[in-house]
C-alpha positions as CSV (number, residue, x, y, z in Angstrom):
1,X,-0.1,0.0,0.0
2,X,2.7,2.4,0.9
3,X,4.6,1.7,-2.3
4,X,1.5,2.6,-4.3
5,X,1.1,5.9,-2.5
6,X,4.8,6.6,-3.2
7,X,4.3,5.8,-6.9
8,X,1.3,8.0,-7.1
9,X,3.2,10.8,-5.4
10,X,6.1,10.4,-8.1
11,X,3.5,10.5,-10.9
12,X,1.7,13.6,-9.6
13,X,5.2,15.3,-9.1
14,X,6.1,14.5,-12.7
15,X,2.7,15.7,-13.9
16,X,3.0,19.0,-12.0
17,X,6.6,19.6,-13.2
18,X,5.3,19.1,-16.8
19,X,2.4,21.5,-16.3
20,X,4.8,24.2,-14.8
21,X,7.1,23.8,-17.8
22,X,4.0,24.2,-20.2
23,X,3.0,27.3,-18.3
24,X,6.5,28.8,-18.7
25,X,6.6,27.9,-22.5
26,X,3.1,29.4,-22.9
27,X,4.2,32.6,-21.2
28,X,7.3,32.8,-23.4
29,X,5.2,32.1,-26.5
30,X,2.7,34.6,-25.4
31,X,5.3,37.3,-25.0
32,X,6.9,36.6,-28.4
33,X,3.7,35.9,-30.4
34,X,1.1,38.2,-28.8
35,X,-0.4,35.6,-26.4
36,X,-1.8,33.1,-29.0
37,X,-2.9,30.6,-26.5
38,X,-4.2,33.1,-23.9
39,X,-1.9,31.9,-21.1
40,X,-0.9,35.5,-20.0
41,X,-4.5,36.7,-20.1
42,X,-5.5,33.5,-17.9
43,X,-2.8,34.3,-15.4
44,X,-3.9,37.9,-15.3
45,X,-7.5,36.8,-14.5
46,X,-6.2,34.5,-11.7
47,X,-4.2,37.3,-10.1
48,X,-7.2,39.7,-10.5
49,X,-9.3,37.2,-8.5
50,X,-6.8,37.1,-5.7
51,X,-6.7,40.9,-5.7
52,X,-10.5,41.2,-5.7
53,X,-10.8,38.9,-2.7
54,X,-8.9,41.5,-0.5
55,X,-7.0,40.2,2.5
56,X,-8.4,36.8,2.1
57,X,-6.9,36.6,-1.4
58,X,-3.5,37.8,-0.2
59,X,-3.6,35.3,2.6
60,X,-4.5,32.4,0.2
61,X,-1.6,33.6,-2.2
62,X,0.8,33.6,0.7
63,X,-0.3,30.1,1.8
64,X,0.1,28.8,-1.7
65,X,3.6,30.3,-2.0
66,X,4.7,28.9,1.3
67,X,3.3,25.5,0.4
68,X,5.2,25.7,-2.9
69,X,8.5,26.7,-1.3
70,X,8.2,23.9,1.2
71,X,8.7,21.3,-1.5
């Protein structure tokens, strides 16, 4: 059972690393070719939602950053 959980964790880690790489590539392509895929616009909307939530949004963003740095 423990081996299964470790394997699942490894797969999720690989998937997350792949998604992060795709977001970075999307941002670079968006900067170079006028945001063809809408990645920069999507990130802007997400950040606007955090800002619209006021203190709760800032707190949620801080928790996400601390959780990410923990890894």
